[in-house]
N, C-alpha and C positions, 0 to 999 in steps of 0.2 A: 464683595461676589456670589455668589450661587445659594441657596439655603440646601443645594443637598450637597451629593459629595461628586465628584467629578468622579465619570468612570475612564480609566486607559483598556484599548480592545488591543491584544495582541494576538486581530483575528488575521488582521495583516499581514503579518507578517510565517505567519503558518504552513510548513509544506500545502501539494494538490493533496485534494486527495484521491488515496490510490487500494486499491481492488482489492481481496484480501489475491494471496499468490495463489495461486492455479493445484489444483490438489500435485500432481505429479512432482510440483517443488519441494509442497513442506508436507507429506505424508499424510497423514489424517489429521489434519486441520480441517473444522467447519463451523459453517460459523447460518447457528439454529435458529437466528430471530431476525425476521420480516427486519430489513435496512431503513423503512419505512417505520415501522411500531416503535413501537418506545411503551419500558415497561413502568409499572408501579414504581419508586422510591424505594432500597428497599438495601437491607445494611450486609454490607459485604466481608466483612473481617480480611478474605485470601490477598484485597489490593490494599498492600500497606506501603510505605512513604520507596520501602527500599525496593517492590517491583518493580516503581513511576522511572525511578532513579535509573533501574537496570534500564529501559526504557527512554533516555534522556539523552538526546545527540553531542557530545562531549563537544560539540565544534557547535554549532546553531540554537541547541537545548530544547526544539523540539523535539516528537512524539518518534522514534521513528518508525515509520512502515517498513514491508516487501522490497525490496530481498537486502537487507541487512549486515552488512559487511565486520564483517571480523580482522584483529591482523595474525599471527601465530601465534599471539599471546593474550587470548584473549581475547581485548580489547575493540568493544564497535562502534560504531560510528553509522549514522542513517544517506542510503542513494545520491545523498541529492550535493552534497556537501564533499565525500568520496574521491569525483575527479578535480578538487584542488587544493586534495591532498599532496597531487604529484605521487603518489602509491604510499605514498610513508603513514604509519597511526601517526592521529595528533598526539597522542597518550605515550608511543613506547622510542616510536621511531622506527620502529623495524619494518620491512615493505609491506605491503596488505598483499601485493596476489589477493588471487580472487578469491578467495573463502567465506561462506555464506553462512553467517549465523542462522539454523536453523530452529534451535533448542530456544533461540531467543525469541522468535515466530512464532514457535508455538507454543512458549504459551503466554503472549501476546494475542491471542486466540483465545485466550481460555481464559479471556478478562473480563466483565463487563465494567460501569464505567461514569457515575454520572459526566450531564451531562455538565459544560464551564460556568453555561451562563444560570446556572441553578441559584445565584443569588438573587436573578428575576420572577422565579419563577417558573424556569422550567425542572420537575419531578420527576422528569427519565431515570435511566441510565442503557446503555445502550453498551452492544461490544466491538470489542475496540476501534476491530474495523469500518465498524462504520459511522465512528461516533465523533468524529471530522467531517465526512459526509452530515452530518444529521446538524450536529454547528453550523453549515455553516448555510443551514437555511433552516436554523434554530425559529419556530418569530418571537422566543423573549429577548430575541440576542440588540445586547441596544442600538442603536440608530446611530449616526455620529454628527456631527452640529451642523446645520443647515448653510448653516453664514456662506456667506462666496467673498467677504473682502478680508480675510483673510485665508490662512493656510493655519484653521482654525482644527485642533484631535481634538477635543474635549467628546465624548461617546458616552452618551446618555437613558435613559428613559422617558416619553415625549414631558412628563413632568418639569424632570431635571432639565433633560432640553429649551426648556417653556421658559426655564426660572432662569439659566442662564444666557438667551438669547438675550434676556429685558436687563439685568444686570450686571454683563461681564460685556454684551456684546451694544449697549444702551440703543436697540431695536425699539421701535415704532411699537405701543397693539394699538389692535382698535379689535369690540366689537360690533357685531353683524355677517348683515352678507352683503353689504355693496359698500363704492369702496369709492372717491371720485377723488386723482393722484391729480398733481402737477410735476415736471417734473424740467426745469433750466439751467441751460449749464452756456456759459460763455462764449466756447468754443467748441464746434461740434465738429471741427475736423480731425479732433482728438481721437481716439479710442481707448488709450493707458486712461489706468484711473478714471476708469467712468462708468464705474458700478456704485444703481443709488444700498444707499438702507434699506436694507430689507425689513420691507414691515410684515408685521400679522396677525390671521385675522381669529379670530372664535368665531364659530355660532356651529349649531347643531352640537355643541357638544365635544366639537372637534376644532383643531388649530390649523390655518391655509399658510406660507408663502407665499408672496406676491417674494418677484427679483423682476426688471428694472434694467438694462443694461447699455451698455453699447461692447462693438467688437464691428473684427472686420470680414467685413462681402465680398469679400472677391477685391477692384482698387481704394473700395468705397465704405467709413463705417455704414455700422445700419443701428438698429436696437431693436430689441428683442423684452418682449414683456410674456409671463406667464406664470401657470400656478404652481404648486407641490404641499402634497400633501403630508401629516405630520403625519407615520401612520403608516403600515402596509398596505402594499398593488393592494391586493381581496377588495377591503374598505378606499381605499379612495376612488375603485372604480365602482361604486354607489355616487358621485355628486358629479358637479358639471359645474365651467364655469365660464364665463364671453367677458371680451374684453374691448372694448372700444376706443378709436381715437379719427383722430375731426377736425377741418376748420373751414372756414370757408364753405360752406355749403355742401364739405364733404366727409366720408367717416369711411376710412374703415374697422370690420367685427372680426373678430373674431373668438367659436365654442367651442371648447374640450375636456376634458379630461383630468382634473389634479395628475400629475408623478405623483411615486411615494417619495419622502424625502427617502427612500434604502436607494435612490439613482441617482445622484450626484447633480451640482445643478450646470456642472459644463456640460456633461450627458446627458442632459435635455435641452440646454440653449444648441449644442455641436447638432442639435436632431435636429430640426429649426422647430421643434412644439411648443409651437407661440404664436402672439401675436407680432411678426415679422411690421416694421417698417422699415426702409429705404432713406440715407441721407434727405437726400433733395425731394420727397414725398413728405418727413418729415418738418423739411427748410415751410414747407405752401404750407405747412397745417400749423403754424408757430408766428406763420402773417411777419407782419411787419417788412424791415431791412433784410430779413431771411440768412441775416448775423448770430443769433443766439436762438437757440433752439429751446422751446415750452411748450413741453403737451401736454396735452391734457390727456388722461386717462383715468375713464370708468370703466367700471365693472356689477358681473351679481356671479354671487354662489349659489345655484341651490342643491337640495339632495334627491333622485333623482326612484322615483316612486316602486 
């Protein structure tokens, strides 16, 4: 197993970011801090666990945002869960009606809470109504595992993911900015289970993931190779890479910018952002009787000046 702890991020189950309620709906709720501003972390004794529990939806257990509904007995739930309750309170089963809990919305507007990624290094606190939006863009939020061969739910920072890929997924790890890989498949007509092992490169003090796989393009299989950067998109733009594949005196060259692992490998593949070789051309490059795929992909990574 990896040397660091495994983190499981619950942000995928969080509701969409909802702006604060308009003034006419909740009298004097005001947000005095710009949503893009984060203040220095400081103690906030007014924020107790009891208050946070009041703002937790009893159905989905997520934080509630306006409009917060309540039944005639005062039990609350979020606007996302209300339609699923068939107008019945999930706590007491009384009719829900259209009662809005303005008092709880006003309490929420007065809160400032630390980012949930505090343990990853974020030191800011944020108004309740802008906290969710900040967390969706927080530079300290963990990364999803970039391994494409399985639905891995592990998340963490880059050092953790590097150890995780090496120890748990047995990924090939290489040092250097150039590579020469040979991919072989006995039945090139099959697309299923045609994702080759991910390769990770360490260079320029960073880590890069090289993907090569088959996918369906129209009526026939095709092959795609692309590079992803283990970090944020603004850092990925500092690097470029080239890929080359060929045979029989011909070659195809691709040059691009690595995509951040914030983008899933499926998203990169489906946007065709890489070196694409159709099956007929791949078999031509393979030589021989063209019944077996034998592709050699060479590449280079460099840092832009």
